[in-house]
Every structure is written in C-alpha cells, then in structure tokens.
C-alpha positions in Angstrom: 27.8 -8.1 7.3 25.8 -10.2 4.4 22.3 -8.8 5.9 23.9 -5.2 6.0 24.3 -5.3 2.2 20.9 -7.1 1.6 19.3 -4.0 3.4 21.2 -1.4 1.3 20.0 -3.1 -1.7 16.3 -3.3 -0.8 16.8 0.4 0.4 18.4 1.4 -3.2 15.5 0.1 -5.2 12.8 1.3 -2.4 14.4 4.8 -2.7 13.9 4.8 -7.0 10.5 5.1 -6.4 10.4 6.5 -3.0 13.0 8.6 -2.6 11.9 10.4 0.6 11.6 7.2 2.6 14.0 5.7 4.6 14.9 2.1 6.5 11.7 3.0 8.4 9.5 3.0 5.5 11.1 -0.4 4.0 9.9 -2.7 6.6 6.1 -2.2 7.0 6.4 -1.5 2.8 7.9 -5.5 2.9 5.0 -6.6 5.4 2.1 -4.7 3.9 3.5 -5.8 0.0 2.9 -9.8 1.5 -0.5 -9.2 3.1 -1.6 -7.6 0.0 -0.6 -10.4 -2.1 -2.1 -12.9 0.4 -5.8 -11.2 0.0 -5.5 -11.2 -3.6 -5.0 -14.6 -3.4 -8.6 -14.8 -2.1 -10.1 -13.1 -4.8 -12.3 -15.3 -7.2 -10.7 -13.4 -10.3 -7.4 -11.9 -10.5 -7.9 -7.8 -11.0 -7.4 -6.3 -13.8 -3.5 -5.0 -13.9 -4.0 -1.2 -13.8 -6.2 -2.2 -10.8 -3.9 -4.4 -9.1 -1.6 -1.4 -9.4 -3.4 0.9 -7.8 -4.6 -1.5 -4.9 -0.9 -2.6 -4.4 -0.1 1.7 -4.1 -2.8 2.6 -1.8 -2.3 -0.5 0.9 1.3 -0.9 1.0 1.6 3.5 1.8 -0.5 2.7 4.6 2.2 1.6 7.7 4.9 4.2 6.2 6.2 6.2 8.5 6.5 9.4 5.7 3.1 9.3 3.7 3.0 9.1 0.1 0.4 10.7 -1.7 -1.5 8.7 -3.7 -4.2 9.5 -6.4 -6.7 6.5 -7.4 -8.8 7.3 -10.3 -12.0 5.7 -10.4 
C-alpha cells in the first residue's frame, strides 16, 4: 500500500511538468535522471545552471514512451 502511495505521489509531481505522460514514462525518467547525475559528476567543472537544465531536460526525455519536444538553444 505504501509503494502505491509513493508511485501516485511521484506521478502527480511528474505530471505537473509533463501532463501527457504516464507511469510508463516515470520509470525511464527516474533512471535517466540518475544516469545524468552520475555523468555530471565526471565533468571537470560543473556546467552553468542554464546548460545543466537543458542537459537534464534533453537526456531525461530519451527513454520516454511519449516523446516530449525539447528546444535546446545555442
């Protein structure tokens, strides 16, 4: 029962920024988030916040069932 409440809470938070996504998109998002975080740790310097946000948005959207359009500006 506790796990179901946690999933419902995570999904509700996830849908605030991704209203069209479902539970099948939540798991890849969480995995991708962890991969990006570990990759950023290997950088010699931490990227600027705006670049860091763009990296997270782009890479955490790769494993989704429903793709989310992401615009990365140069």
